[in-house]
C-alpha positions in Angstrom: 0.8 11.1 -24.4 0.0 14.1 -26.6 3.7 14.9 -27.0 4.4 11.3 -28.0 1.6 11.6 -30.5 3.0 14.9 -31.8 6.5 13.3 -32.2 4.9 10.3 -34.0 2.9 12.4 -36.4 5.4 15.2 -37.2 8.3 13.0 -38.4 8.4 11.2 -41.7 9.4 7.8 -40.2 8.9 5.9 -43.5 11.7 7.9 -45.1 14.3 5.9 -43.2 13.5 2.8 -45.2 15.7 3.8 -48.1 18.8 4.1 -45.9 21.7 2.0 -47.1 22.7 -0.9 -44.9 26.2 0.5 -44.5 24.7 3.6 -42.7 22.8 1.4 -40.2 24.6 1.4 -36.9 21.9 0.0 -34.6 21.4 1.3 -31.1 20.8 -1.4 -28.5 17.0 -1.3 -28.9 17.1 -2.5 -32.5 20.5 -4.2 -32.5 18.9 -7.5 -33.4 18.2 -6.2 -36.9 20.6 -5.9 -39.9 18.8 -3.0 -41.6 15.9 -0.6 -41.3 12.6 -2.3 -42.1 10.6 -1.4 -45.2 8.4 1.8 -45.3 5.2 -0.1 -44.8 6.5 -1.7 -41.5 7.6 1.8 -40.3 4.3 3.2 -41.3 2.5 0.4 -39.5 4.4 1.1 -36.3 3.5 4.8 -36.6 -0.2 4.0 -37.1 -0.3 1.6 -34.2 1.4 4.3 -32.0 -1.0 7.0 -33.1 -4.0 4.7 -32.6 -2.7 4.0 -29.0 -2.4 7.8 -28.4 -6.0 8.3 -29.5 -7.2 5.5 -27.2 -5.2 6.9 -24.3 -6.6 10.4 -24.8 -10.1 8.9 -25.0 -9.5 7.1 -21.7 -9.7 3.6 -23.2 -7.2 1.1 -21.8 -5.0 3.9 -20.7 -2.1 1.8 -19.3 -1.7 -0.5 -22.3 -2.4 2.3 -24.8 0.2 4.6 -23.2 2.7 1.8 -23.1 2.1 0.9 -26.8 2.5 4.5 -27.9 5.7 4.8 -25.8 7.1 1.6 -27.3 6.3 2.6 -30.9 8.1 5.9 -30.4 11.0 4.0 -28.8 11.3 1.7 -31.8 11.0 4.4 -34.4 13.4 6.7 -32.5 15.9 3.8 -32.3 15.8 3.4 -36.0 16.2 7.1 -36.5 19.1 7.2 -34.1 20.8 4.2 -35.8 22.1 6.6 -38.5 24.8 7.7 -36.1 23.3 10.6 -34.2 21.1 10.0 -31.1 17.9 12.0 -31.4 17.7 14.0 -28.2 14.1 14.9 -28.5 13.0 11.3 -28.4 15.4 10.3 -25.7 14.3 13.0 -23.3 10.7 12.3 -23.9 11.1 8.5 -23.6 13.1 8.7 -20.4 10.8 11.2 -18.8 7.8 9.0 -19.6 9.2 5.9 -17.9 7.8 6.8 -14.5 4.3 7.3 -16.0 4.6 3.7 -17.3 4.8 2.6 -13.7 2.2 5.0 -12.2 -0.5 3.4 -10.0 -3.5 2.1 -11.9 -5.9 4.5 -10.3 -3.8 7.6 -10.9 -5.3 9.8 -13.6 -3.8 12.9 -15.2 -7.0 15.0 -14.7 -7.4 14.0 -11.0 -6.3 17.0 -8.9 -6.6 15.3 -5.5 -3.4 15.5 -3.6 -1.9 12.1 -2.8 1.6 11.0 -1.8 1.1 7.7 -3.6 0.1 9.4 -6.9 2.7 12.2 -6.7 5.8 10.2 -7.4 5.5 9.7 -11.2 5.5 13.4 -12.1 8.1 14.2 -9.5 10.3 11.4 -10.8 9.8 12.5 -14.4 11.0 16.0 -13.4 14.1 14.5 -11.7 14.8 12.4 -14.8 14.6 15.4 -17.1 16.9 17.4 -14.7 19.4 14.6 -14.7 19.4 14.3 -18.5 20.0 18.0 -18.9 22.7 18.0 -16.2 24.5 15.0 -17.8 24.4 16.8 -21.2 25.9 19.9 -19.8 28.5 18.0 -17.8 29.5 16.1 -21.0 29.9 19.3 -22.9 32.2 20.6 -20.2 34.2 17.4 -20.0 34.7 16.9 -23.7 34.9 20.5 -25.1 35.4 22.7 -22.1 35.0 26.4 -22.8 35.4 25.8 -26.6 31.8 24.6 -26.7 30.7 28.1 -25.7 33.4 30.2 -27.3 33.7 28.4 -30.7 31.5 28.8 -33.6 29.8 25.4 -33.2 26.3 26.9 -32.6 26.7 29.1 -35.7 27.4 26.0 -37.7 24.3 24.3 -36.3 22.3 27.4 -37.4 23.9 27.3 -40.9 23.1 23.6 -41.2 19.6 24.1 -39.9 19.0 26.8 -42.5 19.8 24.2 -45.2 17.5 21.5 -44.0 14.0 20.9 -45.4 12.5 21.4 -41.9 13.8 24.9 -41.5 11.1 27.3 -40.5 13.1 30.6 -41.0 16.3 29.9 -42.9 17.1 33.6 -43.5 16.7 34.3 -39.8 19.0 31.4 -38.9 21.7 32.6 -41.2 21.3 36.2 -40.0 21.7 35.1 -36.3 24.6 32.7 -37.1 26.7 35.6 -38.2 26.3 37.7 -35.1 27.6 37.6 -31.5 24.4 35.8 -30.4 25.4 32.1 -30.8 28.1 32.1 -28.2 25.8 33.9 -25.7 23.0 31.4 -26.4 25.6 28.5 -26.0 26.8 29.9 -22.7 23.2 30.3 -21.4 22.4 26.8 -22.6 25.3 25.4 -20.7 24.5 27.3 -17.5 20.8 26.2 -17.7 21.8 22.5 -18.2 24.2 22.6 -15.3 
């Protein structure tokens, strides 16, 4: 739940409200809408999600508060992904959290007693994450083949990242992009995913 809270608080969700309707290609979760809602609606969803995170951390109504925080990130992430690029950080977190939504009522994160009945949610979350990474690697191999590793695509990602407002070290990104390191990192990423 803390990672959900971190994702909710570190992104400027309200900034999506100015997106032109022509650029809104809704993903299935928000396909019933014609455009991104106003900034105050997006901010309200974020505040509700963050409030649910706080309640869950405090141990108050943990099941409904976790579900509410999860649903708020799902909706905000769906609006963000409706610009044409699926946001992988939210997708992985949301999918890995699904088993926790169905965990037994009596299971608690801080309970260290071993139990077969309470062990399936974290194990299933690990399986979901492994499957997502495997599918991402398999898709890269099927679509791009060796070009995904050998081309300069990761260099271009670093160049683009250096230009973004969220870049932590733009000079370092540009310096790395011009070296032999991006194809090595791309190859290691592909091996790790598969």
